[in-house]
KETI-386622 format. One record per residue (C-alpha): x negated, y negated, z negated; residue in one letter. Coordinates in steps of 0.001 Angstrom, whole numbers, padded with zeros to 6 digits, always signed. Example, Ala and Ser with C-alpha at 12.3 -4.5 7.8 and 13.67 -1.06 7.14 Angstrom:
2
-012300+004500-007800A
-013670+001060-007140S
END
This chain:
949
-156793-181132-025627M
-159153-181483-022776Y
-159446-178004-021192G
-159318-174233-021640G
-161384-171008-020707K
-160412-167283-021004S
-157107-168362-022788L
-153722-167191-021465R
-150623-169195-021888K
-147847-167472-023668P
-145054-166265-021542R
-141469-165873-022457A
-140067-162575-022410R
-137471-161182-019959S
-134063-162004-021583G
-135304-164663-023934R
-136295-167640-021852S
-134325-170716-021083S
-135392-173867-019470I
-135404-177186-021343K
-137376-179627-019278S
-134909-182320-020193G
-134545-186061-019160I
-136573-187924-022058S
-139366-186397-024277G
-138139-183670-026383V
-134720-184199-024991A
-135915-181499-022540A
-135977-179411-025719L
-132749-180147-026833L
-130979-180321-023435G
-129817-182895-020898A
-128040-185575-022853A
-129832-184301-025776A
-131231-186784-028222L
-127952-188941-028003V
-125249-189498-030452A
-121558-189507-030100T
-120598-191990-027266A
-120094-195534-028557V
-120116-198472-026449P
-123192-200812-026934A
-122028-204147-028555H
-122822-207445-027396A
-124585-210054-029740A
-122648-212296-031812A
-122406-215820-031004P
-125688-217709-031772G
-127481-214275-031360Q
-128345-214241-027709S
-131335-211959-026901P
-133014-212654-023501A
-133045-209155-022836D
-131040-206194-024252V
-131294-202718-023105I
-128543-200478-024488P
-129287-197184-026193G
-128158-194156-024216T
-124718-193339-026141D
-125631-194923-029191T
-124506-198167-030659A
-128005-199393-031361T
-129829-201055-028344P
-132855-199338-027180A
-134789-202690-026719L
-133937-206249-027750V
-136439-208852-026519D
-136780-212654-025952G
-135627-213613-029323I
-136919-215825-032153R
-134740-215361-035227E
-135781-216332-038631A
-135933-213697-041413V
-134587-214630-044842K
-136575-211999-046707S
-139637-213224-048548T
-140880-209555-049510G
-142904-207036-047595S
-142958-206731-043796A
-141029-203749-044105A
-138536-205296-046318D
-138069-208216-043775A
-137584-205806-040895A
-134706-204034-042608R
-133257-207232-043939G
-133273-208575-040306H
-131428-205281-038999L
-128926-205771-042011A
-128128-209325-041195D
-127686-208724-037695K
-125432-205490-038094E
-122979-206611-035394S
-125899-206234-032863R
-127735-203027-034347Y
-124859-201169-035837R
-127045-199827-038639I
-124785-199818-041659A
-127395-199631-044403D
-130957-200114-043216P
-132631-200074-046471R
-131005-196601-047288R
-131319-194916-043760D
-134731-196350-042462L
-137836-195413-044257K
-141087-197682-043491P
-143588-195612-041819V
-146416-198106-040690Q
-146942-201802-040359T
-149354-203074-037875L
-150908-206540-038225N
-152263-208063-035311S
-153249-212031-035850G
-149910-213444-036751A
-147902-210427-035256G
-146359-207766-037340E
-144868-204587-036079T
-143008-202440-038461V
-142071-198789-037758R
-138994-197361-039471L
-138032-193534-039805Q
-134393-192974-039585Q
-132723-190831-042345K
-129369-189183-042351H
-128129-188451-045860R
-131733-188397-046990G
-133041-185834-044223V
-135300-186892-041588D
-134028-187109-037894V
-136456-185898-035507L
-137656-188856-033236G
-135249-191241-034917G
-137665-194362-035132Q
-137034-197919-034798Y
-139503-200834-034445V
-139034-204418-035652V
-141684-206941-034204R
-142008-210163-036121M
-144464-213156-036337E
-145668-214723-039691K
-146722-218261-040118K
-147104-220252-043340D
-145299-217576-045250G
-142201-217600-042803K
-141355-214915-040553R
-139504-214807-037153V
-138375-211616-035359V
-139361-211525-031702T
-138006-208221-030757G
-136946-204577-031529T
-137092-201178-029788S
-136579-197497-030575G
-134057-194794-031000K
-131518-195081-033915Y
-128841-192531-033732F
-125415-193979-034829T
-123255-190975-034229G
-124660-188548-036762L
-122085-186983-039055K
-123431-183448-039751V
-123510-182183-043356A
-127041-181645-044841T
-126341-178586-047114E
-128203-175548-045551A
-126232-172175-045333E
-129375-170320-044310V
-132138-170259-046917G
-135759-170892-046202E
-136885-167356-046504E
-134475-166228-043804L
-135325-169265-041660A
-139110-168206-041925V
-138360-164878-040799R
-136290-165837-037701R
-138986-168423-036813A
-141751-165832-036954V
-139755-163273-035307S
-138831-165595-032401A
-142393-166609-031833T
-143582-163159-031883A
-141029-162048-029371A
-141661-164949-026923R
-145642-164611-027269L
-145852-160679-027080G
-142766-159405-025881G
-143167-159085-022067N
-145423-156032-022515K
-145441-152926-024460L
-149431-152103-024923A
-151428-149245-026398T
-152867-151730-028932K
-149423-152639-030111D
-148978-148947-031266A
-147609-148767-034724P
-149968-146231-036442K
-148400-143662-038659K
-148957-144465-042397G
-150760-147598-041595A
-149783-150986-043467A
-148018-153240-041016A
-149917-156319-039854A
-148698-159714-039933A
-150563-161805-037141P
-147972-164831-037603L
-147117-166614-040790T
-144595-169342-041210G
-144404-172385-043359T
-141363-174232-044175A
-141573-177815-043823R
-138092-178985-045174G
-134980-179842-043521L
-134699-181878-040306V
-131716-183374-038353V
-132067-182774-034514L
-130014-185856-032975P
-127834-183872-030831K
-124161-185239-030868G
-123087-185339-034333P
-126479-183786-035337G
-127737-180190-035970V
-129215-179559-039308L
-132316-177306-039116T
-135208-175757-041317H
-138482-177044-039517H
-140939-174119-039657I
-144453-174155-038509T
-145657-170859-037244V
-149400-169993-037163R
-151594-166960-036602G
-152937-165348-033634T
-151224-164256-030427H
-150484-160514-030537P
-151675-160029-026995G
-154902-162125-026666T
-155842-162896-030416G
-156047-166768-029537E
-154868-169044-032201P
-151041-169821-032414V
-149498-173172-033750L
-145731-173410-032967R
-143144-175794-034385E
-139879-174210-034745V
-136631-175604-035643Y
-133870-172903-037135I
-130256-173977-037318D
-129656-174082-041008A
-126109-172622-040677K
-126606-169890-038346A
-130284-168925-038369G
-130986-169256-034652F
-134201-170982-033317P
-132615-173918-031353V
-135759-175809-030868L
-139470-174431-030468E
-142559-175851-028760Y
-146399-175616-029083S
-148342-177808-031477G
-151389-177141-029322I
-152514-180013-027174K
-154148-178839-023887T
-155670-180992-021351F
-155904-178776-018468G
-158856-176318-017809A
-161799-176987-015505P
-160777-175394-012178K
-163092-172345-012405S
-162022-171686-016316A
-159276-169452-017155G
-155880-170201-018589G
-155529-172629-021632S
-153583-172034-024755G
-156288-172813-026982A
-155651-174354-030252P
-154770-178231-030415G
-153350-180562-032822R
-152862-178870-036317A
-151862-181086-039142G
-152997-180963-042505G
-156936-180567-041888A
-159156-181205-044688E
-161418-184143-044876A
-165051-183685-044141G
-167640-183738-046809P
-168687-186884-048772G
-171421-189243-048262D
-173920-187525-050304G
-177585-189076-051031A
-178361-191213-048213A
-180291-194128-047565D
-178769-197226-045670P
-178270-196646-041910G
-180973-196751-039237V
-180976-197132-035456T
-182252-193965-033721G
-182106-192670-030080S
-181460-189695-028027G
-181057-188531-024353I
-177590-187948-022869R
-176863-185082-020562Y
-177312-187431-017530D
-180820-188561-018506G
-179934-191914-019943T
-181663-192895-023178A
-179107-194253-025788V
-179217-195805-029180E
-177568-193752-031972L
-176292-195092-035330G
-178091-192551-037954L
-178515-192135-041667T
-181620-190893-043560H
-180489-188081-045817D
-182745-187703-048869K
-181600-184256-049821A
-182319-182982-046210R
-185399-185134-045391S
-183635-185740-042058Q
-182292-188549-039975Y
-178479-187179-039532I
-176019-188327-037094M
-173922-190470-039577R
-173222-193779-038328D
-172456-196293-041193P
-172506-199373-039185F
-169369-199532-037409R
-166635-199471-040195M
-165514-202753-041366A
-165625-204325-044910G
-168196-202188-046236G
-166280-199164-046111S
-167608-195882-046991K
-166198-194264-043911N
-168587-193052-041348T
-168787-191864-037781L
-170424-188432-037986S
-171193-185692-035682T
-171505-181964-036843W
-173290-178809-035785D
-170315-176385-035333A
-172464-173980-033219R
-171549-170450-034043G
-168097-171198-035270K
-165202-169861-033681D
-162504-172366-032535V
-159982-170537-034812G
-161953-171510-037791E
-162070-175241-037126V
-158543-175836-035923S
-156597-177857-038392G
-159363-176994-041095R
-162811-177980-042131W
-165185-175103-041497P
-167640-174132-044278S
-171274-174145-043943G
-171751-176864-041224I
-173991-179930-041329K
-174362-183273-039501E
-176949-182783-036563F
-180364-183581-038064G
-183675-184445-036859S
-187093-185057-038458E
-187490-188234-036702T
-185034-190909-035616P
-185540-189589-032150T
-183320-186643-031275F
-184856-184222-028820G
-183794-181815-026066K
-181774-179534-028402E
-179507-182144-029403A
-179085-183123-025946T
-178145-179598-024588Q
-175810-179014-027583A
-173887-182083-026561G
-174313-183729-029910A
-175967-187076-028440V
-173206-187401-026059D
-170589-186937-028677A
-172042-189358-031086H
-172837-191954-028675W
-169466-191662-026952A
-167606-191830-030194A
-169341-195140-031282G
-168414-196485-027762K
-164629-195585-028095V
-164520-197090-031610Y
-166231-200200-030334D
-163758-200317-027570Y
-160518-200283-029701Y
-162261-202617-032373K
-163531-205389-029736K
-160876-205347-027395V
-157781-204522-029421H
-158694-205456-032726G
-158109-201917-034043R
-160455-200529-036878D
-160906-196692-036007S
-158014-194405-034653L
-155652-195201-037482D
-156174-198840-037585G
-157275-198589-041071R
-160946-197576-040689G
-160548-193586-040868M
-163814-191604-040594T
-164502-190435-037273I
-165864-186823-037176N
-166762-184846-034204S
-167448-181197-034178L
-169817-179973-031433V
-170408-176399-030030G
-167719-174220-030955V
-167070-170704-029378T
-164199-168573-028463Y
-164807-165231-030191F
-168433-165726-029741G
-167867-166410-025901D
-168182-169656-024224A
-165410-172209-024926Y
-164742-174756-022252V
-162220-177048-024184N
-161940-179839-026333A
-159146-181301-028690F
-158004-183604-031548W
-156530-181827-034408D
-155195-184479-036374G
-158323-185631-038299T
-161293-184761-035980K
-162447-184123-032534M
-163744-180570-031557V
-165759-179807-028556Y
-166636-176399-027010G
-170156-175725-026153G
-169762-175031-022242G
-170923-172277-020142D
-173272-171844-017220D
-171040-173921-014784E
-169711-176507-017383Y
-171536-178711-019818K
-170155-179362-023227T
-166893-181502-022761L
-168428-184320-024899S
-170886-184779-021757A
-168339-187017-020165D
-167111-190247-021696L
-163652-190069-020302D
-163116-186690-022295V
-164292-188253-025663V
-162202-191361-024978G
-159179-189030-024005H
-159295-187091-027379E
-159919-189909-029514M
-156931-191798-027826T
-154699-188987-028957H
-155605-190123-032468G
-154735-193589-031726V
-151333-192240-030249V
-150668-190243-033103E
-151213-193304-035434N
-148951-195438-033482S
-146076-194307-031225A
-146797-190588-032243N
-145239-189561-028942L
-144057-185874-029320V
-146042-183571-027468Y
-143649-181973-025443A
-141586-182975-022194G
-141807-186468-020903Q
-142682-187778-024375S
-145785-185381-024177G
-146364-186293-020480A
-146401-189968-021629L
-148741-189040-024501N
-151317-187511-022175E
-150986-190326-019805A
-151801-192952-022137V
-154835-190782-023317A
-156043-190323-019477D
-155624-194040-019057Y
-157808-195333-021819F
-160150-192288-021536G
-160857-193186-017973N
-160900-196815-018529A
-163649-196536-020871L
-165525-194454-018468D
-165055-196533-015531V
-166098-199651-017304D
-169319-198190-019025A
-170438-196786-015667S
-169755-200132-013685G
-167456-198123-011305T
-165173-200379-009018A
-161348-200010-009660M
-161031-199384-005892D
-163731-196698-005731D
-162114-193509-004526P
-163801-191718-007371A
-162466-194208-010062A
-159445-192119-011088G
-161177-188734-011556L
-161380-187407-015030L
-164110-184940-016069G
-165986-185344-012833E
-169404-185242-014728N
-168843-181968-016398L
-170224-179718-013893C
-173657-178328-013423R
-173633-177598-009870T
-170362-178871-008229K
-169530-182376-006988S
-167804-184732-009095P
-164458-184398-007029R
-164717-180717-007089D
-165365-180779-010900C
-162805-183422-011856A
-159900-181910-013717I
-157474-184709-012868R
-157322-187731-010665D
-155170-190752-011706L
-155119-191629-008007N
-153377-188354-006773D
-150230-190306-005841G
-147926-188250-007761A
-144271-189475-007822T
-141120-188332-009516T
-139332-187334-006268S
-142168-185271-004780K
-144143-183866-007841N
-141956-183983-011250F
-141945-180376-012257L
-139023-179136-014688G
-140398-176495-016799V
-139507-174895-020254G
-141458-175759-023390F
-143137-172478-023210G
-145015-173587-019938T
-147410-176551-020669D
-145190-177818-023598S
-142614-178790-021127G
-144903-180191-018478G
-146990-182539-020682V
-150074-182223-018177H
-147911-181116-015029L
-146046-184550-015076N
-148357-186755-016513S
-150235-188447-013452T
-146953-189685-012563I
-146905-192147-015470F
-150914-192483-015710S
-151138-193160-011930G
-148631-196034-012294A
-150887-197273-015272L
-153958-196960-013302W
-152385-198879-010271D
-151571-201678-012640I
-155044-201705-013731R
-156356-202056-010129E
-153732-204668-009057D
-153929-207007-012101I
-157346-206394-013661G
-158846-204344-016323R
-158625-206619-019271T
-154957-207770-018823L
-153828-204224-017976A
-155492-202911-021207D
-153935-205407-023565K
-150319-204553-021859I
-150673-200832-022036V
-152198-200957-025620Y
-149465-203421-026849K
-146756-201131-025138A
-148083-198165-027146L
-148546-199761-030281T
-145513-202087-030668E
-142838-201053-028107F
-142944-197234-027832M
-141399-194690-030069T
-141713-190769-030461P
-139168-189520-028010L
-139695-192076-025092D
-139812-190615-021607G
-140863-192131-018353F
-138080-194620-018196T
-138482-195932-021688E
-142171-195976-020895G
-141677-198284-018215R
-139329-200334-020105N
-141958-200716-023142A
-144829-201655-020485V
-142644-204378-018773L
-141617-205685-022418A
-145287-205684-023448A
-146311-207624-020423A
-143352-210270-020995K
-144557-210688-024504A
-148094-211325-023313L
-146627-214228-020940K
-147996-212654-017877V
-147558-214471-014563S
-144480-213728-012284T
-146944-212228-009780K
-148526-210083-012354D
-145093-208835-013744L
-143903-208056-010173N
-147134-205960-009686A
-146302-203986-012681V
-142888-203138-011474K
-144096-202456-008037R
-146572-199824-009544S
-143817-197996-011446F
-141672-198229-008346N
-144297-196781-006144A
-144502-193625-008428H
-140797-193212-008497G
-140347-194434-012327V
-137230-196182-012160V
-133735-195892-013710P
-131987-192646-013037N
-134921-191295-011072W
-133799-187722-012268E
-130932-187822-009946L
-132831-187558-006899A
-134335-184175-007554L
-133033-181659-005092G
-132679-177810-004794V
-132261-175072-002174D
-129955-173190-004360T
-126302-172991-005290D
-125321-173944-008852R
-122995-171637-010633L
-123236-173303-014152L
-124967-176475-014705G
-126548-178135-017955K
-126495-175233-020025L
-128250-176864-022915N
-129648-173689-024379T
-132776-172336-025378S
-134167-168750-026100G
-131109-166910-023950S
-131284-165088-020915G
-128870-164272-017822V
-126922-161185-016979G
-125433-159984-013559A
-123653-156933-012381G
-120588-155848-010295G
-120348-159148-008699G
-120405-161339-011810W
-122798-163276-013714W
-123034-164118-017495T
-124726-166679-019322A
-124920-168710-022580A
-123920-172351-022557K
-123777-175273-025372S
-121474-178177-024885N
-122515-181377-022979D
-124770-182801-025704D
-126166-179391-026910G
-124974-179727-030356S
-122794-176749-030622E
-123710-173254-031196P
-123887-171451-027897Y
-121106-169399-026095S
-121172-166759-023651V
-119313-167443-020255Y
-118913-165451-017110A
-118029-165962-013619G
-118004-164640-009974R
-121392-164574-008414A
-119855-165745-005122D
-119046-169058-006932G
-115154-168545-006483K
-112939-169347-009455G
-113648-170845-012764S
-116169-169557-015523A
-114509-167704-018305K
-115325-168152-022058L
-116011-164678-023292I
-117352-165076-026994S
-115724-166921-029995P
-116732-170354-031090N
-117364-169162-034575D
-120545-171023-035539G
-122842-168160-034620R
-125130-168306-031575Y
-123958-166066-028947H
-126892-165244-026544V
-128653-162693-024241N
-125624-161428-022559P
-125157-158714-019708A
-122285-157550-017442T
-121547-154697-015392D
-118634-156589-013874G
-116084-155014-016254K
-117208-156008-019576S
-119775-158375-021265V
-122017-157566-024013V
-124212-159756-026036W
-126107-160507-029153T
-124621-162963-031731A
-126964-164524-034497Y
-125615-165634-037773G
-126527-166275-041357S
-126151-162740-042387T
-127428-160864-039315G
-127545-160347-035609V
-124663-158234-034094D
-124197-156672-030665I
-120639-157624-029369L
-118672-156555-026455S
-115544-157842-024554R
-113756-156806-021380P
-113884-159276-018461L
-110224-158969-018138A
-109691-160168-021611G
-108862-158453-025003G
-110387-157982-028420P
-114006-158512-029283I
-115754-155388-030722K
-118608-155270-032997K
-120949-152460-031587L
-124128-152633-034042Y
-125487-154953-036751S
-129039-155525-037798S
-131528-157873-039628Q
-133958-157464-037094S
-134295-159235-033704D
-132192-157535-030780L
-133127-158189-027167A
-132972-156485-023688G
-129194-155788-023935V
-127831-153885-020771R
-124427-152496-020003V
-123039-149957-017741E
-119324-148370-018081G
-119363-147294-021670G
-122926-147378-022270V
-124833-150094-023822V
-128689-150165-024290V
-130749-152451-026101F
-134286-153062-027821E
-134935-153597-031776K
-137836-155413-032734M
-138874-155122-036196E
-140118-158215-038226F
-143686-157244-038732F
-144293-154362-036054A
-142464-151560-034253G
-140102-151809-031216R
-137401-149058-030593H
-134874-148817-027690V
-131327-147658-028622G
-128251-146940-026889Y
-124598-146671-027870L
-121872-144808-025999R
-118283-145484-026334A
-116985-144796-029834G
-120574-144477-031270D
-120740-145924-034798K
-124637-145855-034959Q
-127155-146037-031934P
-129097-143214-030747T
-133014-144145-030514W
-134546-142740-027631V
-137870-142223-029495D
-135883-140761-032393G
-136931-143933-034540G
-140113-142316-035226R
-142784-144997-036680A
-145631-143579-034614E
-143808-144333-031357L
-142833-147609-029612A
-140265-148059-026815T
-139078-151142-025158G
-138060-153155-022139L
-135052-150954-021179P
-133014-150952-018066S
-129911-149291-017357L
-128259-147938-014096S
-126528-144690-012717G
-126328-143047-016130G
-130184-143443-016700R
-132134-145497-018919I
-135695-146592-018277A
-138074-147943-020893Y
-141556-148565-021578A
-143142-146061-023994K
-146410-145934-026102V
-147090-142621-027507Y
-149820-140607-029082A
-151833-138041-026900E
-154523-136398-029023G
-156484-139037-030741D
-155573-141640-028475T
-152437-143750-027327Y
-151032-143925-024036K
-148591-146135-022303A
-146020-144953-019731G
-142533-145271-018326T
-139917-142831-019243E
-136525-142101-017887V
-133586-140583-020067L
-130729-138992-018048D
-127714-139548-020296L
-125844-136782-018670G
-128306-134063-018964S
-130295-135349-021794G
-133450-134849-019778T
-136518-137093-020336R
-138816-137561-017579T
-142370-139327-017862L
-142916-141037-014499M
-146373-140241-013056A
-148845-143079-013219Q
-151521-144451-010957I
-154686-144575-013209G
-154407-145022-016917N
-152248-148184-017671P
-152858-149898-021039E
-149637-151841-020968A
-146047-151420-019406I
-144069-154446-018515G
-140188-154626-017822Q
-138513-151677-016157T
-135744-151340-013416G
-133756-148556-012225V
-131377-148130-009250N
-129808-145221-007836G
-132863-143905-005891S
-135879-145168-007698H
-137523-146328-010998V
-139587-149639-011035F
-142006-150931-013572W
-144615-153327-014349L
-148110-151698-015029A
-151268-153282-016599D
-154043-150840-015870E
-157277-152952-015716V
-156619-154337-019105G
-158653-157530-018814D
-155531-159676-019806D
-155971-161755-016636A
-152194-161684-016280G
-152120-159644-013047Q
-149910-156347-013103M
-149023-153951-010532A
-145351-153663-009383V
-144916-149945-009468R
-142121-147509-008056R
-141494-143701-008421A
-138746-141363-007742N
-136412-140490-010854P
-138001-137067-011077D
-141374-138952-011815G
-142853-138057-008430T
-143913-140468-005636G
-145439-143174-007655A
-146588-145868-005425V
-147469-149740-005852D
-145348-152180-004207L
-147714-154780-005290S
-151215-153840-006307K
-152714-155142-009649E
-156001-156363-007959K
-156761-158098-004689G
-156078-161365-002911A
-152346-160820-002765D
-152029-159488-006438A
-149052-161047-008115L
-148949-162186-012017F
-145641-160856-012960P
-143805-160619-016375Y
-140550-159702-015415D
-138331-157564-012948L
-134918-156823-012067T
-133627-154370-009294A
-130628-153772-007243S
-130173-151076-004754Q
-131787-152930-001820E
-134283-155165-003357A
-136642-155635-006299V
-137224-159344-007812T
-140266-160191-010030V
-140966-163427-012117T
-144571-164338-011885T
-146599-166962-013606Q
-150407-167236-012901Q
-152427-167967-016331P
-154022-171011-014819D
-153983-174368-016619S
-154847-176565-013799T
-151255-177182-013941Y
-149530-177381-010617R
-146351-176040-009000N
-147994-172836-007919E
-148748-171840-011327T
-145182-172208-012742M
-142855-169334-013136P
-141597-168200-009579K
-139538-165386-008117L
-140831-163068-005525W
-138731-160365-003908Q
-139566-157070-002297F
-137246-154742-000460Q
-136946-151495-002320A
-139260-149755-000010D
-141969-152641-000869G
-141752-154404+002331S
-140571-158089+003039G
-142484-159623+000155K
-141387-163499-000025G
-140289-166236-002320R
-136538-166171-003548V
-136492-170043-003605S
-138672-172736-002946C
-137439-174978-005726N
-140229-176919-007700R
-140387-176313-011309G
-139476-173395-013345E
-137509-170210-012453Q
-136820-167608-015053S
-134606-164907-016573S
-133650-163578-012939A
-130838-160948-012796A
-130078-158937-009708A
-126394-158930-008502V
-126184-156957-005403A
-128109-156589-002364G
-130437-159495-002234K
-128665-161871-004286Q
-130336-163052-007582V
-129188-165388-010249V
-131500-167149-012544W
-132325-170299-014709L
-133801-173034-012716D
-135308-176188-014375G
-135863-178356-011092T
-133297-180941-011979T
-134744-181465-015187G
-132184-179169-017059T
-131481-175763-017427S
-129005-174740-014700D
-127613-171285-013612L
-128416-170924-009858V
-128217-168207-007266T
-129469-167487-003845R
-128028-164550-001642T
-131059-164066+000405R
-134663-164887+000000P
-135988-168281+001149A
-139164-166576+002555G
-142422-168545+002878A
-142528-171742+001022C
-144762-174551+002275G
END
């Protein structure tokens, strides 16, 4: 997707986030060293089989790339049969025991004498996420030779494929996890459960079948697609969630929405993106043969348009029948979607729309202003480019229909965005400052290239593989635009994307990205979780696209385009990251027999952008690491009494999570607290004497407790619903229960209690959440009825006296965020303005409810965008994230700290990348999850870093 306006990115709730930025593609999601099999040394080729270039796979016996060979194939069947036959004949090299059984043909690409066969790995009949292997061949006079192979085949998978958790429970867990991640960081008046009202279900889940995640011996999961509307903003939601099929915990989840990055004045993104299963457009209908018409683009240029005369409408319509090869009935059509909401068109074909029409073959001003002329003309240009330069017939290579929908809105308001949803392009109508997104050729080229990527390497839209996806779309989109405009490659403006979208701003001020921004891995790579920009798909994309753009400038347009296209369609596979992408481009250049000079220029470009082997090891931090490579997702951190506690998996991320605890000063070794019993032990808390956490299993969710000094594990409470926000002090445990459809309630347990006491009495018409606990007092957010309206406030329960005190408010807040409490004050986040811009006040009051004051105001130049809070006696630390999709380090989750009196505001750490799930230890020390190094590390600082340059 190209951009977004007035759409906020979902943010992880306190206590539920964990960073998974990873090393390669979705490996980020699965953990460092994720997508790798059991360590088995790569095997050398047998005598007589001596490839010129072999790159071993990472901890798998199957090589990642074999190049420089010409080996005859015995099979005379299909290309797929020949490819699998080659792998079987060379088992000593590839270590694939039964290719015909375990590799399913996905696609065969023919290019002259060349044949590229893509094969999907199966483990005991179940798809392996990202397991794809490619075999490249040449065919002449009915005979084939193999010229190379590449991809990922995971040889160490051993996991059984019988699910212990049913689809129904998996769907419930997926929907519940998504709802908590999207809407759990606030308790708002609009979320109030109305007494007697039917529970709403803004999210639904669809089971997609079993999938093996290739972590270590493998993790069997249910793949669930969650769709619906964001509970806070109402924007469309599409998330891919993978639920452990033995314990029912969400081990992997990422957005299926492809965002490009909003124009600089637009709001946050998070608009709908790629959504599978879209219906095809209407059929051809009664139409005369094609005619050539014309129209005026936004920039005033007159252009030819391929049209059809529709007899039924007595109009010339934007349906170009000329371009599809071989007499195909498929066409290139542009549809009038004005008045349709973006939610109506994402992943589906909206009812009641027609192709843009005109009484004459000359389209007038209305079609220009709507963006129809630009969209139709540009789609033809992109089709022509791929056909003439690369021999590719449409986006899928097989002449698929190209449909463009122009003019969609966002709940009737301006929508400054564009996206590819798997079958069509969708363009917003723009606003007072921005033209429709179809008004710049690089935008159209970018979105249509997503279709090419999806139908070739199918790079997973998360982490580094997602950044690679964006980089390739940027490269070809901008290449088309630069060539069409006649811009020189060494022009300072050549690297700008979206520079022609603004009505008043200069091209450089308007541009959304710049491929000449000089981004490198060492200076600019940002490690983030998959709740942020799908793991950095835009944040990090110009590192790789910048290298590709330098290659184009150094060796020439034509050769560079051929190399990148060949790398994409014949060498890359779904989980490739930057290093694999570099290897694919170099291999493609060698296959095209480029000169040594040009090959060195390709290497030099990647080197200049820091895309070199083991580049991740150069990422530095300003913190002390307490526990490295947690390899977890959906779990938070706890601290208290001089101790920390966190969940951790094993080195390859394949084991269910276990809870560990250690001293916050870093001395001594971490202690294993939870049992290794197949459940997922997550979201722990500690007071320095005991650890309390939640355990997710196939039969429910338990709250468990164990003394730090050792001893038996006690089960305190069991539930079928999601449990979050666990805190412990002395013999008291507080937590939040989140119902599946609606309802949030804070409960607490004293030593010996069999059942929790609910602070709101469990009443259906009340909602409580986001608890904190200190000094025998529980603070929590509360939504309650007052007359005919609902109000949001912060309440404190004194466990000794049973007194409940509602904190005085400043104004009339519409939502309350995370609470905190210490011996002298109560703290909370307050959203009073209610414009959903993401800004909230950091508020403090005395325990008796008096003296309410803002430590940080909701509005103003210095206002923060907080969504989490933790307090010690001396300081308050808030986690902030600006809802801005221009994607830069400053908009990532960062930690800010105040002294308890509100003075001394400053950054806790200057680390790049994402900082989340902070927990106060004592004084000014905080522990948190940090993604700077490309994996999730538990780190700490004993004092703030201050100002970060």
